[in-house]
N, C-alpha and C positions, 0 to 999 in steps of 0.2 A: 504494499500499500504506500510505497515510497512517494508516488505522485498521484495520489487519488484523485485530486481535483482536475488533473488533466486526463487521467484514464477514464473518468466517468463524465466527461463533458456531454455525452449523448444523452445521459440520464439526469445529471444535475449540472446544466451549462446554460449558456446564454439564450439558446433557442428553445430549450425544454428543460424544466426543473421539476421533477416529481416531488410532491410535498411529503415530508415525514412527520410523524408526531414527535413530541418532545423526547420521549424515551428512546426512540429509534434514533433521533439526531444526537442525542447524548452518547448512544453507543458508537455512532460514527466518529465523534470527535475522541471518544476513549481510544478506539482502535488506531487512530491517527497519531494520538500522543504517544502511544506505545511502540509505534513501528519505525520511529526516526532515532538515528544515532545524533546525540548531543554530547557536548562535554560533561554534562551532568544530566541526571534523571529530571525530566520535566516536572513530575509531580511525585514526591516521595511519600511514603506511608506514614511519615511523621507529620504532614501537613493535616490540619483539622479536617475531618471527613466532610464537613459541611462546605468546605471550600474546594474540594478536589475536582468536582465537576466544573466549577467556575474557571479554574486554572487551565483544565483541558480545553474548554471552549475557546478561551482567549488564545491559547497556544495553537488551537486548529486554525484560527483565523490567521494568525501570523505565518504558520507553516504553509498554509495554502496560498496566501499572497506571495510568499517568497518563491514557492514553486512555479506560480504563474509568471513570475518575472525571470527566473533562472533556468526553467526547464522547458519553455515553450518552443525553443527551437531557433527563434530569431527575434530581434528587438521589435520589429513591426507587430508581429503576432502577440508578443508579450504585452505591448501597449494596449492592444485591442482587448486582451483578457484582463488586464488591470483596469481598464475603463469599465468593463462588466462588473468585476469585483466592487469598484466603487458604487455602481449603481445598486449592488446588493446591499451596501450599507445604507443607501437612501432608503431602500425598501424596509430594511430592519428597523431604522429609526421612525419610519412611518407606521411600525407596528404590523407590517406585512412581509415577514421574512419568507424566503423562498428556499435558498440553499440549505442543506442540512446544518452546515456550520452556523449559519445565521438563526436557523430555528433554535438551535441550542443556545447561541450567544445572546439571543433577545432576552431570554430569561435572566441571564447574567447582568445584562445592561440595566434591566429594570430593577433587579434586586439591589444593586449598588449604585444606581443612579449615575452611571458612568457616561461622560460627555463623549461625543463622537470624534474630537480632534485627534486623540491618539491613533485611532484606526486610520484616519485620513493621512496622518503623518507617515505612518508606516507604508501606505500605498504610494505616497509621494516619494519615499526612499526607493522603492523598487522601480518607479518610473524613472528616477534619476539614474539608476544602474543601467538603463537602456540608453541613456544619453551621455552620461559621463563615465569615462573609463580611466582617466588619469587626474591626479590632484597635485596642484602646484605647491601647496604649502600646508602646514600643519593645521591651520585655522580652518581650511576647507574640509580637511577630514574630520575634524571635530564637528563642524556644521552638519556634515552628513550624519554623524552619529546622533545628533539631536533628532533626526528623522527616523533612522533605521533601528536605534537602540533604546534611547531614553523613553520613548513612549511605552515600551514593554514594562519597564519598571513602574512607570505612573499608573499603568493599568493594574499591576499588582498591588500597588498601595491603595487604589480605589477599592479593589476587592477586599482588602484588609481594613478598610474604614478610615484611611488617611487621605486628607486632601490639602494639607498645608504646604507652603513653599519651602519650609526648611527641610522636611523629609524628602520632598521631590528633588531638590538640589542634590542631597546625599545619594539618593537613588540614581540620579542621572550620572554621578561620578562612577558608581559601580557599573552601571549598564554600558556607559562609554568605554570603561576598562574592559569589559567583557568583549565587546565589539572590536576593539583594537587588538586584544589577545588573539582573537579569531583571525584577524587580518594578518598578523605576524606569523601565525601558525600556517595559514593557507596561501602564502605568497605564490609559490609554484602552481598550485591547483587553480588559483584565480586567474593566473596568466594563461594557462593551458586550456581550461575549460571556458573562460568567459572574457578573455582578453581584458582583464581589469588589473590595474595596479593601485593599491591603496597606500603604498609608501609614498609619502608627500615629497615632492620634488625638492623643497628647500633643505630637508634634512638629508636627503640623498646627496645633494650637491655639496653641502658642507662636509660630508664624509668621503667625497670623491667618487661616489657610485653614480655611474651613467645608467639611467633607467632603461634606454634603448638597448644597451649591451646586455643588461640583465634579462630583459625580455627575450632577446635573441639567444641567449645561453640556455634559457628555459625551454624555448621552442626546439632547440637543437637537440635537447635531451628527451623529447617527447617520445614515449614508447619504452623508455628505460625506467624501471622501477626506482623510486627514491631510495637512496641508500644501497642501491645495488649497481654500482658501476658508474653512477653519474660523473663522479669526479675523477675516475680512472681513465684508461685509454678508451677512446671511442667518441660517440657522438656528444658534442657540447662540452667535452672536457676541457678544452683550451679556453672556452668562453668562461667557464666556471672558475678556472684558476686565475683568469685575468681580474675578475671582479671579487674574488673570495675576501680579501682584506676589507675593502670598502663596503661590501655587503654586511659582513659581521659587524663592522662599526656602526653602520646605519641602524641595523636591528637592535643592537645594544642600546643605542641612544633611545630608540622608540620604545623598547621594553622598560628602560628606566623611567621614561616619562609616564608609561602606563601604570607602573607600580604606585606613582604618586596618586593616581585616580583611585586605585583600590584602597590605599591607606586612607584617603578622604572618605570613601564610601563606607568603611567599616564604622564610622561614627553613627551610621544608621541603626546598627544592631541594638543598642540599648534603647532606642526610641520606638521600638515595635514591639507588639505582644509577644510573649515567649512562645506562644502557639504557632507562630508563623516565622519566628526568628531562625529556626533550624534550616528551613528551606532557603531563606535569603542568605544565610551563612555559606550553604552549600554551593549556591551559584558563585558567590564571591571566591570561595576556597578552590572551586573548579577552575576559575579564570586564573587565579594565582598560580595553581599548579601547572597551568599551560606555560606561564612565564617561567617558571622554575625548570620545566623540561627544555624550554629554549635556551636558557642559560647553560644547562648542563651539556647541551650538545654544541656549545660554542657559538650560539646565535646563528648557525647556518640552517635555516629553514628552507632554503631554496633547494637543498639536496635531500633532506629527510624531514617529512612532516611529523612533528610531535603529536602523539595520540594519547589520551588517557585511557589506560588499560582498565579493565573490569576490577582488578585488584586495587589500583590506585583509587578508583571511584568508591569501592567499599572501604578503603582506608580512611578517605575523607569522611565518610558517613560515620564510621565508628569514632572518629576524633570529635565530630560535632555532638553525637550522642552522648559521649562520655562527658564532654564539657557541660552538656545540658543536665545530665544526672548529678554531676558534682555541684552544680549551681543549685539544683532543687535541694540537695542534702545540706549545703552550706546555709541556704535560706532556713530549712527546718531547724538547724541547730541555732541559728540566731534568734528564731522565734521561741525555741524551748529554753534559751539561756545557757546552753551547754558551751 
C-alpha cells in the first residue's frame, strides 16, 4: 500500500470517489500509517488511545499528499493531482468529505477545531517541489520547511489541545530539524530519484563544494548500491573523490546547524502533557539519531544513506519508556515524602 492514493485513483480519485463510512475510512488510514517506512513509528502504543486514530488520519493526509507530489511520474501530473487534493480539502471543510482520508480526517478536524492553514501549507510545499529543485541559501531552505515540516507539528499540537505561539515556535524548531535531518540523510536519493538538491548553495560555496559536480558524481554512480563500490574503481569514483572533502565539510556544517534546532525544540517537552510527551520525544530522538549516524560515517551521505535499524528504534523507545517510568517513580516519592 506504499502509494495507495495513486494505485486507487479509479476508485478514490478526481473522477470517481466511492464514499466510505467513518469506520471503513479509519481502517484505510490505519493501514496506510502502518505500511510506510519512517525514521520512527508514526503512532506508538504509548500514545493515548483516544488520539491514535486522529494521529493516523493526519498522517494519512500528509503521506498521500507527499505521494501525489513525489510518485506521480512527472511534475505536470503531480500538479494536477495536488490541485485535486486541495479541492478535497475544500470539500472536507464544507462538511462534504469524499476521499476516505478526508472522511476520517473530517471527524478529527471537528473534534479538535483544526484550522485548514496547516493542510494548505503542506500542499503548497509539495507544489513547490515540482517547481523548485535548487536552493540558493540557508534561508530559502528554512522557508521551505515552514511549509513542508512545521505544519505537521502544529497539527499535532492542535490534536493535543495546544494553540499558543510559544509551543508552536518550539514545535517548529523540532519539525524543521527533522526535515533537515531527512535532507542530509537523503542527498543521493533526492538527486537520483527527483533531481532535487536541498543543500543550500551558500553553505556549499563556503565549503568549496560545487553543486553541479556533486550532482554529476551522484548520477554517474546510478545503479551502484550505496556503500558498495561507489568510491572505489568504476562509475562515478573520480567524481566522488574530487568532492569528498568539500562535501563532508558542507554536511558537517549543516548537521551542526540542525543540532541547534533540536536543542531548541527539546524545550517543548516539559510544556506538554506527559501522556503525549513520549511520542514527541521519540520523533526528536529519531531525528537526532539520524544526525549521530551521519556523524559516525564521517558526514559522507552521498555514498551511504544512514538508516535507523529496528534495533535502534527499539533502543530509543526503551530509553524514552525508562525515563518516563523513572519520572513517575520520582514524582511518587516526592508526594509520599520519601
